[in-house]
C-alpha positions in Angstrom: 122.6 89.5 112.3 126.2 89.9 112.9 128.2 92.6 110.6 131.2 94.6 110.5 131.0 98.3 109.4 133.1 101.0 109.0 132.2 103.2 112.2 131.5 106.6 113.0 128.7 109.0 114.3 128.0 110.4 110.8 128.7 107.1 108.9 125.9 105.4 107.0 127.0 101.7 105.4 125.0 101.0 102.3 124.9 97.5 101.0 123.3 95.7 98.0 122.5 92.2 98.0 123.2 91.7 94.5 126.8 90.0 93.8 127.4 88.9 97.3 124.4 87.1 97.8 123.7 86.0 94.3 120.4 88.3 94.1 121.3 89.8 90.9 118.1 92.0 89.8 116.3 91.7 92.9 117.2 95.3 93.9 117.3 94.7 97.5 119.8 96.6 99.6 120.3 97.9 103.5 121.5 100.6 105.4 123.7 99.8 109.0 123.9 103.3 110.6 124.7 104.5 114.2 121.4 105.4 116.5 120.3 108.8 116.5 121.0 109.4 112.3 117.4 107.7 111.0 115.7 110.8 110.8 118.0 112.5 108.4 118.9 109.0 106.4 115.1 109.0 105.8 114.9 112.4 104.5 117.5 111.3 101.8 116.2 107.7 101.2 112.7 109.4 100.8 113.9 110.7 97.4 114.9 107.5 96.1 112.0 105.7 94.1 112.7 101.9 95.4 110.2 99.4 96.7 111.5 96.1 96.2 108.7 93.2 96.3 108.0 91.5 99.9 109.2 88.4 98.2 112.8 90.0 97.7 112.7 91.5 100.9 112.1 88.3 102.5 114.6 86.5 100.6 117.1 88.9 101.4 116.2 88.5 105.1 116.7 84.6 104.8 120.0 84.9 103.1 121.4 87.0 106.0 119.9 84.6 108.5 121.3 81.6 106.7 124.6 83.0 107.1 127.7 83.7 104.8 128.7 80.1 104.6 125.3 79.0 103.1 125.3 81.9 101.0 128.9 81.3 99.4 127.8 77.7 98.7 124.8 79.0 96.6 126.9 81.9 94.9 129.3 79.2 94.1 126.7 77.4 92.3 125.8 80.4 90.3 129.5 80.8 89.3 129.8 76.9 88.1 126.6 77.6 86.1 127.9 80.7 84.4 131.4 79.4 83.6 129.5 76.4 81.8 127.2 78.9 79.9 130.1 80.8 79.2 131.9 77.9 77.5 129.2 76.7 75.5 128.6 80.3 74.1 132.2 80.7 73.4 132.1 77.2 71.7 129.1 78.2 69.6 129.8 81.9 68.6 133.7 82.4 69.4 135.5 84.1 72.0 135.2 87.6 70.8 131.2 87.3 70.9 131.2 86.6 74.8 132.2 89.5 77.2 132.3 89.2 81.1 132.8 86.5 83.1 135.6 87.5 85.0 134.2 90.0 88.0 130.2 89.8 87.4 128.1 87.0 87.4 126.4 87.5 84.2 127.7 87.8 80.7 127.1 90.0 77.6 127.0 88.2 74.1 126.9 89.7 70.6 124.7 87.3 68.8 124.3 86.8 64.8 122.3 89.1 63.1 119.8 86.3 62.5 119.3 86.1 66.0 118.7 89.5 67.1 115.4 88.7 68.4 115.9 87.5 72.0 113.2 84.8 71.7 115.0 83.5 68.7 118.4 83.4 70.6 116.7 81.6 73.3 115.3 79.0 71.1 118.5 78.6 69.6 120.6 77.9 72.5 117.6 75.3 74.1 117.4 73.4 70.9 120.9 73.1 69.5 122.9 73.3 72.6 120.6 72.6 75.5 121.4 75.8 77.3 118.7 77.8 78.9 118.5 81.7 79.5 116.0 84.3 80.5 115.9 87.2 77.8 
């Protein structure tokens, strides 16, 4: 897959698929590095306890193969959905109860005390406002 990275014989480029590929929470990343530093990189990587599921790895590889245009279209759809969800939450709970939305694709919401259990909040959003979230 074509890429552009900062270069140098001892430079490792670390990437996450989170925001740019719309794969928040999938915990998939990659490393681009010059030949000859693999052994040293593996020493450092060996101390990081991470093992994304095969499905996540295949989805990330598929996104890379599909290309930036395809990924941008999909991420744009996520932003539209988030914008609608944010508007609905602000309408229901007020502007001060909804944080986030400008740089990240997720929102933080202060729920009324009567809905501190996440299942109650999800049920309320679905039944009263036709908005569905995952707790």
